[in-house]
C-alpha positions as CSV (number, residue, x, y, z in Angstrom):
1,M,-0.2,-0.1,-0.3
2,L,3.0,2.3,0.8
3,S,4.7,1.1,-2.5
4,R,1.3,2.4,-4.5
5,F,0.3,5.3,-2.2
6,L,3.9,7.3,-2.0
7,P,4.4,8.0,-5.7
8,R,1.0,9.4,-6.2
9,F,1.2,11.7,-3.5
10,L,4.3,13.2,-4.6
11,M,3.0,13.2,-7.9
12,T,-0.4,14.9,-7.0
13,F,1.5,17.4,-4.5
14,C,4.4,18.4,-7.0
15,I,1.0,19.4,-9.3
16,C,-0.9,20.5,-6.5
17,Q,2.1,22.5,-5.6
18,F,2.6,24.0,-9.1
19,I,-1.0,24.8,-9.3
20,V,-1.0,27.2,-6.2
21,I,2.2,29.1,-7.0
22,M,0.8,30.1,-10.4
23,Q,-1.9,31.4,-8.3
24,F,0.5,33.1,-6.4
25,L,2.3,34.9,-9.5
26,W,-0.9,35.5,-11.5
27,R,-2.0,37.5,-8.0
28,Y,1.3,39.0,-7.2
29,I,2.6,39.7,-10.9
30,D,2.2,43.4,-10.9
31,D,4.3,43.8,-8.1
32,L,7.3,41.8,-9.7
33,V,7.5,42.7,-13.4
34,G,9.6,45.6,-14.6
35,K,11.6,46.0,-11.4
36,G,14.2,44.5,-12.7
37,L,14.8,41.8,-10.6
38,S,17.6,39.8,-10.1
39,L,17.0,35.8,-10.4
40,D,18.4,34.6,-7.4
41,L,15.6,37.3,-5.6
42,I,12.5,35.6,-7.7
43,A,13.8,32.1,-6.7
44,E,14.4,33.0,-3.3
45,L,10.5,34.6,-3.2
46,F,9.2,31.4,-5.1
47,F,10.7,29.2,-2.7
48,H,9.5,30.9,0.6
49,A,5.7,31.3,-1.4
50,A,5.9,27.2,-1.8
51,L,6.3,26.6,1.7
52,Y,3.5,29.6,2.7
53,L,0.8,27.7,0.3
54,L,2.0,24.7,1.3
55,P,-0.9,24.2,4.2
56,L,-3.4,24.9,0.9
57,A,-1.7,22.3,-1.3
58,L,-1.1,19.3,1.4
59,P,-4.6,18.3,1.9
60,L,-5.6,18.6,-1.6
61,S,-2.5,16.0,-2.5
62,I,-4.0,13.5,-0.3
63,L,-7.4,13.8,-0.9
64,L,-5.9,12.7,-4.8
65,A,-3.4,10.6,-4.2
66,A,-6.0,8.5,-1.6
67,L,-8.4,8.5,-4.3
68,M,-6.3,7.3,-6.9
69,T,-4.9,4.6,-5.0
70,F,-8.2,3.0,-3.9
71,G,-9.7,3.5,-7.0
72,D,-7.5,1.8,-9.0
73,L,-7.1,-1.2,-6.6
74,G,-11.4,-1.1,-6.9
75,E,-10.9,-0.7,-10.5
76,H,-8.5,-3.7,-11.1
77,V,-10.6,-5.8,-8.7
78,E,-7.6,-6.1,-6.8
79,L,-10.0,-4.4,-3.7
80,T,-12.4,-7.7,-3.7
81,A,-9.6,-9.9,-4.2
82,L,-8.3,-8.8,-0.7
83,K,-11.4,-8.7,0.9
84,S,-12.4,-12.1,-0.3
85,S,-9.2,-13.3,0.9
86,G,-10.1,-12.0,4.4
87,I,-8.7,-8.7,4.5
88,S,-10.9,-6.0,5.7
89,L,-10.8,-2.6,3.9
90,T,-9.7,-1.3,7.6
91,T,-6.8,-3.2,7.3
92,I,-5.8,-2.7,4.2
93,M,-5.8,1.3,5.3
94,K,-4.0,0.8,8.3
95,P,-0.2,1.3,6.7
96,L,-1.9,4.7,5.4
97,A,-3.8,5.7,8.1
98,I,-0.6,5.7,10.2
99,L,1.6,7.3,7.6
100,M,-0.9,10.4,7.7
101,V,-0.8,10.3,11.7
102,F,3.0,11.2,11.0
103,V,2.2,13.5,8.3
104,A,0.0,15.2,10.2
105,I,2.3,15.7,13.4
106,A,5.2,17.1,10.9
107,A,2.5,19.1,9.1
108,F,1.7,20.5,13.2
109,F,5.6,21.1,13.4
110,F,5.7,22.5,10.0
111,M,3.0,25.2,11.0
112,N,4.8,25.9,14.3
113,N,8.5,26.0,13.2
114,A,9.3,26.7,9.9
115,L,6.4,28.5,8.4
116,P,6.3,31.6,10.4
117,K,10.1,32.0,9.5
118,S,9.4,32.0,6.0
119,Q,6.4,33.7,5.8
120,V,8.7,36.4,7.6
121,K,10.9,35.7,4.6
122,M,8.3,36.2,1.7
123,W,6.3,39.2,2.8
124,T,9.6,41.2,3.9
125,L,10.8,40.1,-0.1
126,L,7.3,41.1,-1.5
127,F,7.0,44.2,0.5
128,S,10.5,45.4,-0.6
129,M,9.9,44.2,-4.6
130,R,6.8,46.5,-4.3
131,Q,8.7,49.7,-2.8
132,T,11.7,48.9,-5.7
133,S,11.4,51.5,-8.4
134,P,10.4,49.7,-12.1
135,T,13.2,49.5,-14.4
136,L,12.8,52.7,-16.8
137,D,11.5,52.5,-20.1
138,I,9.5,55.2,-21.6
139,P,6.9,54.3,-24.1
140,E,6.4,56.3,-27.2
141,G,3.4,58.1,-27.8
142,T,1.5,57.7,-24.3
143,V,2.5,59.7,-21.1
144,Y,4.8,57.9,-18.3
145,S,4.6,59.0,-14.8
146,Q,6.3,56.1,-13.4
147,I,9.0,58.8,-12.5
148,P,7.7,60.3,-8.7
149,G,6.7,64.2,-9.6
150,Y,7.2,64.1,-13.6
151,N,5.0,63.0,-16.6
152,I,7.0,62.8,-19.2
153,Y,5.6,62.4,-22.9
154,V,8.1,60.9,-26.0
155,K,6.9,61.0,-29.4
156,R,9.2,58.9,-30.8
157,K,12.2,56.8,-29.9
158,D,15.8,55.4,-31.9
159,K,16.6,52.6,-30.1
160,E,19.7,52.0,-32.3
161,R,21.2,55.6,-31.1
162,D,19.3,55.6,-28.1
163,M,17.5,59.4,-28.6
164,L,13.9,60.4,-27.4
165,Y,12.3,62.9,-30.4
166,N,9.8,65.5,-29.4
167,V,10.2,65.3,-25.5
168,L,7.7,67.1,-23.3
169,I,7.9,67.3,-19.3
170,Y,5.4,68.3,-16.6
171,D,7.4,68.7,-13.2
172,V,5.1,68.3,-10.5
173,S,7.6,67.7,-7.9
174,M,7.4,71.2,-6.4
175,A,4.4,72.2,-4.0
176,S,2.8,74.7,-6.6
177,M,-0.2,75.3,-8.6
178,Y,1.4,75.4,-11.7
179,P,3.8,72.4,-13.1
180,R,6.9,73.4,-15.0
181,I,6.9,72.7,-18.6
182,V,9.9,71.2,-20.3
183,V,9.9,71.2,-24.8
184,A,12.4,69.9,-25.9
185,D,13.8,68.8,-30.0
186,S,15.4,65.8,-29.0
187,G,17.2,64.7,-25.9
188,R,18.8,61.4,-24.2
189,L,18.2,59.6,-21.0
190,S,20.8,58.0,-18.8
191,M,21.5,57.2,-15.2
192,T,24.0,57.8,-12.7
193,E,26.8,55.0,-11.4
194,D,25.5,55.0,-8.1
195,K,21.5,54.6,-9.5
196,Q,20.4,57.4,-7.5
197,H,19.6,60.0,-10.0
198,L,18.3,60.0,-13.6
199,V,20.0,62.3,-16.0
200,L,18.4,64.0,-18.5
201,S,20.2,65.6,-21.6
202,L,17.9,68.0,-23.9
203,Y,18.6,69.5,-27.1
204,K,17.2,72.9,-28.7
205,G,14.3,73.5,-26.1
206,A,12.2,75.6,-23.5
207,W,11.6,76.0,-20.1
208,Y,8.0,77.1,-19.1
209,E,7.6,78.1,-15.0
210,E,5.1,80.5,-13.2
211,M,6.6,81.5,-10.2
212,K,4.4,83.2,-6.6
213,G,5.5,86.7,-6.3
214,G,4.7,89.4,-3.7
215,G,2.1,92.2,-4.0
216,V,1.7,96.2,-4.0
217,N,-1.1,97.5,-2.0
218,G,-2.4,94.3,-1.6
219,M,-2.6,93.4,-5.2
220,S,-1.1,90.1,-6.1
221,S,1.6,89.6,-8.7
222,D,2.1,86.8,-10.2
223,L,6.0,85.9,-12.0
224,Y,6.7,84.3,-15.2
225,R,9.8,82.6,-17.0
226,R,10.4,81.2,-20.0
227,E,14.0,80.0,-20.7
228,T,15.0,79.1,-24.1
229,F,18.6,76.5,-24.2
230,H,20.7,74.6,-26.7
231,D,21.4,71.7,-24.7
232,K,20.4,71.2,-21.1
233,E,20.6,68.3,-18.4
234,I,18.0,67.6,-15.6
235,M,18.9,65.8,-12.8
236,I,16.3,63.7,-11.8
237,P,16.1,61.4,-8.1
238,Y,15.5,57.7,-8.4
239,D,16.3,55.6,-6.6
240,A,16.6,52.1,-9.2
241,N,18.6,50.2,-6.6
242,F,16.9,47.1,-4.5
243,T,16.4,47.7,-0.7
244,R,15.5,45.1,1.0
245,M,13.7,45.8,4.4
246,D,14.6,44.5,8.1
247,D,12.7,41.2,9.0
248,E,12.2,42.6,12.3
249,T,9.8,44.8,11.2
250,M,7.6,40.9,10.1
251,K,8.7,39.1,13.3
252,T,6.5,41.3,15.5
253,Q,3.5,40.5,12.9
254,Y,1.1,37.4,13.6
255,V,2.8,35.6,10.4
256,G,6.2,35.6,12.4
257,K,5.5,33.8,15.7
258,D,4.9,30.3,16.6
259,I,2.5,29.3,19.1
260,A,4.8,30.7,22.5
261,G,4.8,34.1,20.7
262,L,1.3,34.0,20.2
263,R,-0.3,33.1,23.4
264,Q,2.0,36.3,24.8
265,T,0.7,38.4,22.8
266,I,-3.0,37.5,23.1
267,D,-2.6,37.3,26.7
268,S,-0.7,41.1,26.6
269,V,-3.4,42.7,24.4
270,R,-6.4,41.0,26.3
271,V,-4.9,42.7,29.6
272,K,-4.1,46.2,27.6
273,V,-7.9,45.8,26.4
274,D,-9.7,45.0,30.1
275,S,-7.7,47.5,31.8
276,A,-8.6,50.3,28.7
277,A,-12.4,48.7,29.4
278,S,-11.8,49.2,33.0
279,L,-10.9,53.0,32.7
280,V,-13.9,53.8,30.9
281,V,-16.0,52.1,33.1
282,A,-15.0,54.1,36.0
283,K,-14.9,57.4,33.6
284,L,-18.5,56.4,33.1
285,R,-19.3,56.1,36.6
286,Q,-17.9,59.0,37.6
287,Q,-20.0,61.3,34.8
288,P,-22.2,63.3,37.3
289,V,-26.2,62.8,36.6
290,C,-27.8,66.4,36.4
291,G,-25.0,68.3,38.1
292,V,-25.0,65.1,40.9
293,P,-21.7,63.0,40.9
294,L,-22.5,59.3,41.9
295,Q,-18.6,58.7,43.3
296,R,-16.4,61.3,45.1
297,T,-12.2,59.9,44.6
298,S,-10.5,60.4,47.8
299,I,-6.4,60.1,48.5
300,K,-6.0,57.5,51.0
301,D,-2.4,56.4,52.0
302,G,-1.4,57.4,48.4
303,R,-3.7,56.0,46.5
304,P,-7.0,57.2,45.2
305,S,-10.1,55.3,46.1
306,F,-13.8,56.0,45.1
307,E,-16.7,56.3,47.6
308,K,-20.2,56.3,46.6
309,V,-22.7,59.4,47.0
310,E,-25.6,59.2,48.7
311,E,-28.6,59.8,47.1
312,V,-30.0,62.8,47.6
313,R,-34.0,62.3,48.7
314,L,-36.7,65.3,48.2
315,D,-39.5,65.1,50.4
316,N,-41.6,66.5,47.2
317,P,-40.5,65.9,43.9
318,I,-39.8,68.5,41.6
319,D,-41.1,68.5,38.2
320,L,-38.7,69.1,36.2
321,D,-40.7,70.0,32.8
322,E,-42.8,72.7,34.5
323,I,-39.4,74.0,35.7
324,I,-38.0,74.2,32.4
325,K,-41.3,75.6,30.8
326,D,-41.4,78.7,33.4
327,M,-37.5,79.5,32.0
328,P,-37.4,82.2,29.5
329,P,-36.8,80.9,25.9
330,Q,-33.6,81.6,25.6
331,D,-32.3,80.1,29.1
332,Q,-34.5,77.1,27.5
333,Q,-32.0,77.2,24.2
334,L,-28.8,77.6,26.5
335,M,-29.8,74.7,28.7
336,I,-30.4,72.4,25.5
337,N,-26.9,73.5,23.9
338,Q,-24.9,72.8,26.6
339,A,-26.9,69.3,26.8
340,L,-26.6,68.5,23.1
341,M,-22.8,69.9,23.9
342,H,-21.7,67.8,27.1
343,T,-23.6,64.2,25.3
344,T,-21.6,65.0,21.6
345,S,-18.1,65.4,23.8
346,A,-18.8,62.0,26.2
347,M,-20.0,60.3,23.0
348,Q,-17.2,61.5,20.7
349,D,-14.5,60.4,23.5
350,L,-16.3,57.1,23.9
351,Q,-16.1,56.0,20.2
352,F,-12.2,57.2,20.3
353,Q,-11.6,54.9,23.3
354,G,-14.0,52.4,21.6
355,Y,-12.0,52.2,18.2
356,T,-9.2,51.8,19.8
357,I,-10.1,48.4,22.1
358,N,-11.7,47.5,18.6
359,D,-8.2,48.0,17.0
360,D,-6.9,45.7,20.0
361,N,-9.4,43.1,19.8
362,Y,-8.9,42.7,16.3
363,V,-5.2,42.6,16.7
364,I,-6.0,39.3,19.6
365,R,-8.7,38.2,16.3
366,R,-5.7,37.8,14.3
367,H,-3.4,36.1,16.8
368,Q,-6.0,33.5,17.6
369,I,-6.5,32.7,14.4
370,E,-3.1,32.3,13.3
371,L,-2.7,30.1,16.3
372,L,-5.1,27.7,15.6
373,K,-4.1,27.4,12.1
374,K,-1.6,25.5,13.7
375,F,-3.6,22.6,14.3
376,T,-6.4,22.8,11.7
377,L,-3.9,21.5,8.5
378,S,-3.1,18.6,10.8
379,L,-6.6,17.8,11.2
380,A,-7.3,18.5,7.3
381,C,-5.0,15.9,6.3
382,L,-6.3,13.5,8.4
383,I,-10.3,14.4,7.3
384,F,-9.0,14.6,3.6
385,F,-7.5,10.9,3.8
386,F,-10.7,9.6,5.5
387,I,-12.8,11.0,2.6
388,G,-10.5,10.2,-0.5
389,A,-9.3,6.8,0.4
390,P,-13.0,5.1,1.2
391,L,-14.4,7.1,-1.6
392,G,-12.2,5.6,-3.9
393,A,-13.3,2.2,-2.9
394,I,-16.5,3.4,-3.2
395,I,-16.7,4.5,-6.7
396,R,-13.7,2.0,-7.9
397,K,-12.3,4.9,-10.7
398,G,-8.3,5.0,-10.6
399,G,-6.4,7.4,-13.0
400,L,-6.6,11.0,-13.1
401,G,-9.9,11.6,-14.6
402,T,-12.6,11.0,-12.1
403,P,-10.4,11.3,-9.2
404,I,-9.5,15.0,-10.1
405,V,-13.5,15.9,-10.7
406,V,-14.4,14.8,-7.2
407,S,-11.0,16.2,-5.6
408,V,-11.6,19.6,-7.4
409,I,-15.3,19.5,-5.8
410,L,-14.5,18.5,-3.0
411,F,-11.7,20.8,-2.4
412,I,-13.6,23.6,-3.5
413,I,-16.3,23.3,-1.0
414,Y,-13.7,22.8,1.7
415,Y,-12.2,26.4,1.0
416,V,-14.9,27.9,0.6
417,I,-16.6,26.6,4.2
418,D,-13.1,27.2,5.7
419,N,-12.8,31.2,4.2
420,T,-16.4,31.9,4.9
421,G,-15.2,30.8,8.6
422,Y,-11.7,33.0,8.5
423,K,-13.8,36.2,7.5
424,L,-16.4,35.1,10.0
425,A,-13.8,34.8,12.8
426,R,-11.7,38.1,11.7
427,D,-14.3,40.2,11.7
428,G,-15.7,39.1,15.0
429,R,-19.2,38.1,13.8
430,W,-18.4,34.6,15.3
431,E,-16.2,33.1,17.8
432,V,-12.3,32.6,16.8
433,W,-12.5,28.6,17.2
434,Q,-16.0,28.6,15.8
435,G,-14.9,29.9,12.4
436,M,-11.4,28.3,12.0
437,W,-12.9,24.8,13.2
438,L,-16.2,25.4,10.7
439,S,-14.7,23.2,7.9
440,S,-13.6,20.9,10.3
441,A,-17.1,20.6,11.5
442,V,-18.4,20.3,8.1
443,L,-16.2,17.5,6.7
444,L,-15.3,15.4,9.6
445,P,-19.0,13.8,9.7
446,L,-18.6,13.2,5.9
447,G,-15.6,11.1,6.1
448,I,-16.9,9.5,9.2
449,F,-20.0,8.7,6.7
450,L,-18.0,7.3,3.7
451,T,-15.7,5.6,6.0
452,H,-18.3,3.6,7.6
453,K,-20.3,2.8,3.9
454,A,-16.9,1.8,2.2
455,V,-16.1,-0.7,5.2
456,N,-19.6,-2.0,5.4
457,D,-19.3,-2.5,1.2
458,S,-22.7,0.0,1.1
459,A,-24.1,0.9,-1.9
460,V,-23.6,5.0,-1.6
461,F,-22.9,5.5,-5.3
462,N,-25.0,2.8,-6.8
463,P,-27.5,3.9,-9.4
464,D,-30.5,1.5,-8.7
465,A,-30.5,2.1,-4.9
466,W,-30.7,6.1,-5.3
467,L,-33.6,5.5,-8.3
468,N,-35.6,2.8,-5.8
469,F,-35.0,5.4,-3.2
470,L,-36.4,8.3,-5.9
471,R,-39.1,5.8,-6.9
472,R,-40.6,5.4,-3.4
473,F,-40.6,9.3,-2.8
474,T,-41.9,10.5,-5.9
475,G,-44.1,7.3,-6.7
476,L,-42.4,6.7,-9.9
477,H,-43.7,3.3,-11.8
478,Q,-41.5,0.3,-11.6
479,T,-41.9,-2.4,-14.0
480,R,-40.4,-5.8,-13.6
481,K,-38.5,-8.2,-15.8
482,L,-38.3,-11.9,-15.7
483,E,-35.9,-14.3,-18.2
484,A,-36.1,-18.4,-18.4
485,K,-34.2,-19.8,-16.1
486,E,-31.8,-22.6,-17.6
487,V,-31.5,-24.8,-15.0
488,I,-34.7,-24.9,-12.7
489,I,-34.3,-26.5,-9.4
490,N,-38.0,-26.4,-8.2
491,E,-40.5,-26.9,-10.8
492,I,-43.7,-25.1,-10.1
493,I,-46.5,-27.3,-9.6
494,P,-50.1,-25.7,-11.7
495,E,-52.0,-26.7,-9.0
496,Q,-50.1,-25.0,-6.5
497,A,-49.4,-22.0,-8.6
498,V,-53.6,-21.7,-9.2
499,S,-53.8,-21.8,-5.2
500,K,-51.5,-19.0,-4.7
501,I,-52.9,-16.6,-7.5
502,E,-56.4,-17.3,-6.5
503,A,-55.1,-16.5,-2.5
504,L,-53.6,-13.0,-4.1
505,R,-57.0,-12.0,-6.4
506,V,-58.9,-13.0,-2.9
507,A,-56.9,-10.4,-0.9
508,C,-56.6,-7.3,-3.3
509,Q,-60.3,-7.5,-3.6
510,Q,-60.4,-7.6,0.4
511,F,-57.7,-4.7,0.1
512,L,-60.5,-2.7,-2.9
513,E,-63.6,-2.9,-1.3
514,K,-61.7,-1.9,2.3
515,Y,-60.9,1.7,0.6
516,S,-63.5,1.7,-2.0
517,G,-63.9,5.6,-1.6
518,R,-61.9,8.4,-1.8
519,Q,-60.6,9.7,1.6
520,G,-61.4,12.8,3.1
521,Y,-58.7,15.7,4.5
522,L,-59.1,14.6,8.3
523,E,-59.4,10.9,7.3
524,Y,-56.3,10.9,5.5
525,W,-54.2,12.4,7.9
526,R,-55.7,10.6,10.8
527,Q,-55.4,7.3,9.6
528,G,-54.4,6.9,5.3
529,Y,-53.9,3.4,4.4
530,D,-52.9,0.5,6.9
531,K,-49.4,0.2,6.0
532,S,-49.0,-3.4,7.2
533,L,-51.7,-4.4,4.8
534,V,-49.9,-2.8,1.9
535,K,-47.2,-4.4,2.5
536,S,-48.4,-7.5,3.2
537,L,-50.2,-7.3,-0.4
538,A,-47.0,-6.3,-1.5
539,D,-44.7,-8.8,-0.3
540,E,-47.8,-11.3,-1.5
541,V,-47.4,-10.2,-5.0
542,D,-43.3,-10.7,-5.0
543,A,-44.1,-14.2,-3.3
544,V,-46.3,-15.2,-6.6
545,V,-43.7,-13.3,-9.1
546,D,-41.0,-15.5,-7.6
547,Y,-42.6,-19.1,-7.9
548,L,-43.9,-18.2,-11.1
549,S,-40.2,-17.6,-12.3
550,N,-39.2,-21.3,-12.2
551,S,-41.9,-21.6,-15.0
552,R,-40.5,-23.3,-18.7
553,D,-43.4,-21.6,-19.6
554,Q,-42.5,-18.2,-22.1
555,M,-46.4,-17.2,-21.6
556,V,-46.6,-17.5,-18.2
557,L,-43.5,-15.5,-17.5
558,N,-44.8,-12.7,-19.8
559,K,-47.8,-12.8,-17.9
560,A,-45.9,-12.8,-14.8
561,M,-44.1,-9.9,-15.6
562,D,-47.7,-8.0,-16.2
563,Y,-48.1,-7.9,-12.0
564,P,-47.3,-4.3,-11.1
565,V,-44.6,-3.6,-8.2
566,I,-47.0,-2.5,-5.2
567,R,-44.4,0.6,-3.6
568,Q,-44.0,1.3,-0.2
569,L,-44.9,5.1,-0.7
570,L,-45.1,7.8,2.2
571,T,-47.9,9.8,1.1
572,Y,-49.9,6.1,1.6
573,Y,-49.9,6.5,5.5
574,P,-48.5,10.3,6.3
575,A,-48.6,10.0,10.5
576,E,-48.0,6.8,12.5
577,N,-50.6,7.6,14.7
578,K,-54.0,10.1,14.8
579,T,-52.2,12.4,17.3
580,L,-49.8,13.4,15.3
581,G,-51.9,13.6,12.0
582,T,-53.7,15.8,13.3
583,A,-51.5,18.0,14.5
584,L,-50.2,17.7,10.6
585,A,-53.8,18.4,9.8
586,V,-54.1,21.6,11.5
587,L,-50.8,23.0,9.4
588,F,-53.3,23.6,6.2
589,P,-51.2,25.0,3.8
590,V,-48.6,22.3,4.3
591,G,-51.0,19.7,4.5
592,L,-53.5,20.5,1.6
593,P,-51.2,20.1,-0.9
594,V,-49.6,16.6,0.9
595,W,-53.3,15.4,1.1
596,L,-53.8,16.0,-3.0
597,V,-50.6,14.4,-3.5
598,G,-51.3,11.5,-1.1
599,L,-55.0,11.2,-2.8
600,R,-52.9,10.8,-6.2
601,H,-50.8,7.9,-5.5
602,Q,-53.5,5.9,-3.5
603,H,-55.4,6.1,-6.6
604,N,-52.4,4.7,-8.4
605,L,-52.1,2.2,-6.1
606,K,-55.3,1.3,-6.5
607,R,-55.2,0.8,-9.9
608,D,-52.5,-1.3,-9.5
609,V,-54.3,-3.6,-7.6
610,R,-57.1,-3.7,-10.3
611,Q,-54.1,-4.8,-12.8
612,T,-52.5,-7.4,-10.2
613,I,-56.1,-8.8,-10.2
614,K,-56.4,-9.3,-14.0
615,T,-53.4,-10.5,-14.3
616,C,-54.5,-13.1,-11.6
617,D,-57.5,-14.0,-13.6
618,Q,-55.2,-14.1,-16.7
619,L,-53.1,-16.4,-15.0
620,I,-55.4,-19.0,-13.6
621,A,-57.0,-19.2,-17.4
622,I,-53.6,-19.7,-18.9
623,F,-53.2,-22.8,-16.5
624,N,-56.7,-24.0,-16.7
625,G,-56.6,-24.0,-20.2
626,E,-59.1,-21.3,-21.0
627,Y,-57.0,-18.1,-21.7
628,S,-57.8,-15.9,-25.0
629,R,-57.0,-12.8,-26.3
630,E,-60.2,-11.2,-25.7
631,M,-59.2,-10.9,-21.9
632,E,-56.5,-8.8,-22.7
633,Y,-58.7,-6.0,-23.5
634,R,-61.3,-6.4,-20.8
635,D,-61.8,-3.6,-18.7
636,D,-60.1,-3.6,-15.3
637,S,-63.4,-2.3,-13.3
638,Q,-65.0,-5.1,-14.3
639,T,-62.4,-7.3,-12.0
640,V,-64.2,-5.9,-8.7
């Protein structure tokens, strides 16, 4: 099993890793192209990006490899041979399950020890590359704005002579309303040796600039400058070197910490939040109500203490509304304005403190998310193995076709659920542990279910089983198929066959006599059809057909196939007892359509019972030698 699984696992891991790295490149391509970065920097970035994306590729590769391995065993009947020799599926999966335990343990240590260091290197490199100036390449016929503070337009370029023609420069680097404009017939662009400045050599041009001047008697005076030149050099600050950021900045973030560092940060920030919240509460308690303070602060032994102010009780209550009405209008307006001012000031102060506390809570949540990520990958590896292995044993399809389709569908479901839980936890809408364990909580029951079905050889993906369930639920018809047996062990006895058929005919007539009319709404919900009676009738029909299948007469076999299949539909008897039926009948908007569907299914059942009686009469006539074609066209209503 290990020799079969490991090559597929390594192959699928490389494929998945390549796919996620290409997705990473597509996402950050704008930050890398045109910067003149060396090959070793690009290789270093992609190495750390591969480690950063490993938690995304590892579960998918395990799922795909397990599907391919067990699907290939099932497709080549090797799995059946192993089971027939007494080896159970759990024994077959045991070595790979042990391997997955070691993979899960290794994934935990990777997430805790290696990934934080790799993430620090990757994000430091990526941010440094973002801040690197792009390689200078001024296009023809468009305005080039990649040089900070300058917009350059070149009408035509001569790459052989390294010349620029019809150059127009807008210098907006100075804090002024008007830009400096430089027009030149031609020019050449170069860079200093230290790659800190651009040197623009211009020929046959003019310099236009509007300058702010002083005024006389309050009248402003703007100065205008115009300069023509034969040749002129302009030096522009432009740093084209790659400057790598310090890793220490990123190490203080949540991506660069292990479990111990994350817990330490969570505890320290939580203490900060608790102290800030306590200060807010204390400040609110000290706020006076209608000018009366609730607490009085005093100093005892060099420490502040708070004493509660006793309530002021009045012998006669004061009607404040009447007092305000008796005040002059300007005093009323002054009082309202002062109240609004104090309320607005207190609300703004509390909002500002609330923003600070929310930022700290966000930091706590991000650290908690990163902490739980150390464990979720290990569990995801185990879950995907116990989904892929039994699923491959059930579908029994190897290769890359069906396993890839199934794996992609399952992984998309996992990714959507995991990303949804992550965002809900990050934004504080859910508890962090609920959001981070959401995908595992959804997929773990699926893995247990598939493993149980595969171990017990259940037909989970058997189309006939699902079709029978659909027919039972929707009431679709089902036809019988009988073929002449080459070897018959138990020959049928005509007299015994006629006796069984006559007993079946009597049972069908009794059923039609018992349910001759249509059931009303309450009768349907409180009684319905007798469940045991319908099941007994269906078993009796199947027994007669099974007995007649041993016949050598082709006419008997053809006529036995005319027996309808008596289905056990839920709509025949919707409620198990009268109390439940009465409760469901009260739900009139729901009960009415169910009643209408049930009446239709009951009508079809009685039609099948009439067809059974008609077939019984025809078979009895065949055994008695009295069969004629006219019996095929007899009305079903005459059989009752």
